[in-house]
C-alpha positions in Angstrom: 67.0 -159.7 -151.6 65.2 -160.2 -148.3 63.4 -163.5 -148.9 60.3 -164.1 -146.8 61.6 -167.6 -145.9 65.3 -168.5 -146.2 66.9 -171.8 -145.3 70.7 -171.5 -145.3 72.4 -175.0 -145.3 70.1 -176.3 -142.7 70.5 -179.7 -141.0 68.1 -181.1 -138.4 68.4 -184.3 -136.4 65.9 -185.5 -133.8 67.2 -186.4 -130.4 68.1 -190.0 -130.2 68.1 -190.5 -134.0 71.2 -191.5 -135.9 69.7 -190.2 -139.2 69.2 -186.5 -140.1 65.6 -185.5 -140.9 66.8 -182.5 -142.9 70.2 -182.6 -144.5 72.2 -179.5 -145.6 69.1 -178.0 -147.2 68.9 -174.5 -148.7 65.8 -172.8 -150.1 64.0 -169.5 -150.3 60.3 -168.6 -150.6 59.1 -165.2 -151.7 56.0 -163.4 -150.4 52.7 -164.4 -152.0 54.1 -167.7 -153.4 52.2 -171.0 -153.2 54.7 -173.8 -152.6 53.8 -177.5 -152.3 56.2 -179.7 -150.5 55.9 -183.4 -151.4 57.8 -186.7 -151.0 57.6 -190.1 -149.4 56.7 -190.7 -145.7 59.9 -189.9 -143.7 61.3 -187.6 -146.4 61.3 -184.6 -144.0 58.2 -182.7 -145.2 56.6 -182.0 -141.8 59.9 -181.4 -140.2 60.6 -178.7 -142.8 57.2 -177.1 -141.9 58.0 -177.1 -138.2 61.4 -175.6 -138.8 59.7 -172.7 -140.7 57.5 -172.0 -137.7 60.3 -172.3 -135.2 58.7 -175.3 -133.5 62.0 -177.1 -134.3 65.4 -175.4 -134.2 68.0 -176.4 -136.8 70.9 -178.5 -135.6 73.1 -176.7 -138.1 72.6 -173.7 -140.4 70.2 -170.8 -140.2 66.5 -170.1 -140.9 65.3 -166.6 -141.4 61.7 -165.5 -141.6 61.4 -162.0 -143.1 64.9 -161.4 -141.8 64.3 -162.8 -138.3 66.3 -165.8 -137.2 64.3 -168.7 -135.7 67.1 -169.6 -133.3 66.8 -166.2 -131.7 64.4 -166.6 -128.8 63.6 -162.9 -128.8 62.4 -163.2 -132.4 60.3 -166.4 -132.0 57.1 -164.6 -130.9 57.1 -162.4 -133.9 58.0 -165.3 -136.2 55.0 -167.4 -135.0 52.7 -164.4 -135.6 54.1 -164.2 -139.2 53.9 -168.0 -139.8 50.7 -169.9 -138.9 50.3 -173.7 -139.1 47.2 -175.8 -139.9 47.7 -179.4 -138.9 46.4 -182.7 -140.1 43.9 -183.2 -137.2 42.1 -179.9 -136.4 41.0 -181.2 -133.1 44.5 -180.8 -131.8 44.2 -177.1 -132.3 40.9 -176.7 -130.3 41.2 -175.2 -126.8 37.7 -173.8 -126.1 34.1 -175.0 -125.8 32.6 -172.9 -128.6 33.9 -171.9 -132.1 33.7 -168.2 -131.1 35.9 -168.7 -128.0 38.3 -170.9 -129.9 38.9 -168.2 -132.5 39.2 -165.6 -129.7 41.8 -167.7 -127.8 44.9 -166.7 -129.9 43.7 -163.1 -130.1 43.5 -162.9 -126.3 47.1 -164.2 -126.1 48.2 -161.4 -128.3 46.7 -158.9 -125.9 44.3 -157.3 -128.4 41.5 -155.1 -127.3 38.0 -156.5 -127.2 36.9 -154.1 -130.0 39.6 -155.4 -132.3 38.9 -159.0 -131.4 35.2 -158.7 -132.1 35.9 -157.1 -135.5 38.5 -159.7 -136.5 36.4 -162.7 -135.4 33.4 -161.4 -137.4 35.5 -160.6 -140.4 37.4 -163.9 -140.7 34.5 -166.1 -139.6 32.5 -164.6 -142.6 35.5 -164.9 -144.9 36.1 -168.6 -144.1 32.4 -169.4 -143.9 32.1 -170.4 -140.2 30.0 -167.4 -139.1 26.9 -169.6 -138.6 28.8 -172.1 -136.4 30.0 -169.6 -133.8 28.1 -170.9 -130.8 28.6 -174.6 -131.6 31.1 -176.9 -130.0 34.0 -177.5 -132.3 34.1 -181.3 -131.6 30.5 -181.7 -132.8 31.3 -180.3 -136.3 32.0 -182.3 -139.5 35.6 -182.8 -140.6 35.5 -180.0 -143.1 33.9 -177.6 -140.7 36.5 -178.4 -138.0 39.3 -177.7 -140.5 37.7 -174.4 -141.5 37.4 -173.4 -137.9 41.1 -174.3 -137.3 42.0 -172.2 -140.4 39.9 -169.3 -139.1 41.5 -169.3 -135.7 45.0 -169.1 -137.3 44.0 -166.6 -139.9 42.5 -164.2 -137.3 46.1 -163.7 -136.1 46.8 -162.3 -139.6 49.9 -164.3 -140.5 51.9 -163.6 -143.6 52.5 -167.3 -144.2 50.1 -170.3 -143.7 51.5 -173.8 -143.6 49.0 -176.5 -144.3 50.6 -179.7 -143.0 48.6 -182.6 -144.5 45.5 -180.5 -143.6 43.3 -182.2 -146.2 44.4 -185.8 -145.6 41.6 -186.7 -143.1 38.8 -185.0 -145.1 36.3 -186.5 -147.5 36.3 -185.1 -151.1 33.9 -182.3 -150.4 35.8 -181.2 -147.3 39.1 -181.4 -149.2 37.7 -179.2 -152.0 36.4 -176.7 -149.4 39.9 -176.3 -147.9 41.5 -176.1 -151.3 39.1 -173.3 -152.2 40.1 -171.4 -149.1 43.8 -171.9 -149.9 43.2 -170.4 -153.4 41.3 -167.5 -152.0 43.9 -166.7 -149.3 46.8 -166.9 -151.9 44.9 -164.5 -154.2 44.7 -162.1 -151.3 48.4 -162.2 -150.9 49.1 -164.8 -148.2 52.0 -167.1 -148.8 50.9 -170.7 -148.8 53.1 -173.7 -147.9 51.2 -176.9 -148.7 52.8 -180.1 -147.2 50.8 -182.9 -148.9 50.6 -186.4 -150.4 47.7 -185.2 -152.5 49.0 -184.5 -156.0 45.8 -182.7 -157.0 46.4 -180.3 -154.1 50.1 -180.0 -155.0 49.2 -179.2 -158.6 47.5 -176.0 -157.4 50.9 -174.5 -156.3 53.3 -172.4 -158.3 56.2 -174.5 -157.2 56.6 -178.1 -156.1 59.6 -179.0 -153.9 60.3 -182.7 -153.7 62.1 -184.0 -150.7 64.0 -187.3 -150.4 65.9 -188.3 -147.2 65.9 -184.7 -146.1 67.3 -183.2 -149.3 65.6 -181.3 -152.2 65.7 -183.4 -155.3 63.5 -181.2 -157.4 62.1 -177.7 -157.3 59.9 -177.1 -160.4 56.5 -176.0 -161.5 53.9 -178.8 -161.1 53.6 -179.3 -164.8 57.4 -179.6 -165.4 57.7 -181.9 -162.4 54.9 -184.3 -163.4 56.6 -184.6 -166.8 59.9 -185.6 -165.2 59.4 -189.3 -165.0 62.7 -189.9 -163.2 61.8 -187.6 -160.3 58.2 -188.9 -160.2 59.5 -192.5 -159.9 62.3 -191.7 -157.4 59.9 -189.8 -155.1 57.1 -192.3 -155.4 54.7 -189.7 -156.6 51.3 -190.6 -158.1 50.6 -188.1 -160.9 47.1 -186.5 -161.0 44.4 -188.2 -163.1 44.5 -185.3 -165.7 48.3 -185.8 -166.2 47.9 -189.6 -166.4 45.1 -189.2 -169.0 47.2 -187.1 -171.2 50.0 -189.7 -171.0 47.5 -192.3 -172.1 46.3 -190.1 -175.0 49.9 -189.7 -176.1 50.3 -193.4 -176.4 47.5 -193.3 -178.9 49.2 -190.5 -180.8 46.6 -188.0 -179.5 48.9 -185.6 -177.6 47.6 -182.6 -175.7 50.0 -179.9 -176.6 50.8 -177.9 -174.6 50.1 -180.2 -171.6 47.6 -178.9 -169.1 46.8 -179.3 -165.4 43.1 -178.3 -164.9 39.9 -180.0 -165.9 38.7 -176.9 -167.7 41.9 -176.8 -169.8 41.8 -180.5 -170.5 38.1 -180.3 -171.7 39.1 -177.4 -174.0 42.1 -179.4 -175.3 40.0 -182.6 -175.9 37.4 -180.5 -177.8 40.2 -179.1 -180.0 41.5 -182.6 -180.6 38.1 -183.9 -181.6 37.7 -181.1 -184.1 41.1 -181.8 -185.6 40.5 -185.5 -186.2 
């Protein structure tokens, strides 16, 4: 099978460091998946994302993106078109004085015709909800607006994979929910989502959660299965979402939600059923 993302026994060590950031790690990600990567600070999460995009090259092992090897300089341009990254601070991605010019920057670098650029900018600005901000200066926008503009600029390049590297961590709750809604929409449209996050509510949106510890994978499960694994939760220092914690509390009162759920809607339905069965 030609996996969209394949890590084959990858090790990565930063220059000057005695420790490996990624240690003999193997994993695969299929097209259209939503994968959350979680773990303590220093566990290797962001390094893993940068390896996927070819920003870092493995010290040992091989990384293939849709069959292309990141260590092959001739493949890197294509790989970076396939794998886009959204970073924690969107301002680090701004290069122009208006939103329109900022979205256009990456398209110009691809050598696209003006006609195609205009169509793409209009389409993705409308899709992401920044079409009314086009003539504004990116640095004058709110946090949520800045992150949406950054997403739009990457999305206009039409990548197959979007890596969100702590992309919601600097946002208020409203801005965080806006970005999460965009992630849901893009995944439904077939884009592979890699979410690197400390936010367990965000991680719970994924199909898979990969837990890193000292550069190694210590768990690769569905969010529901992982949150129920108390050993992994404790080892990785994870804080389970409120909905999971509430169900654990209910269980201590012999009022178990069965089967366990992850969304507010499912929990409300389950609690209603419990109240009827008293």
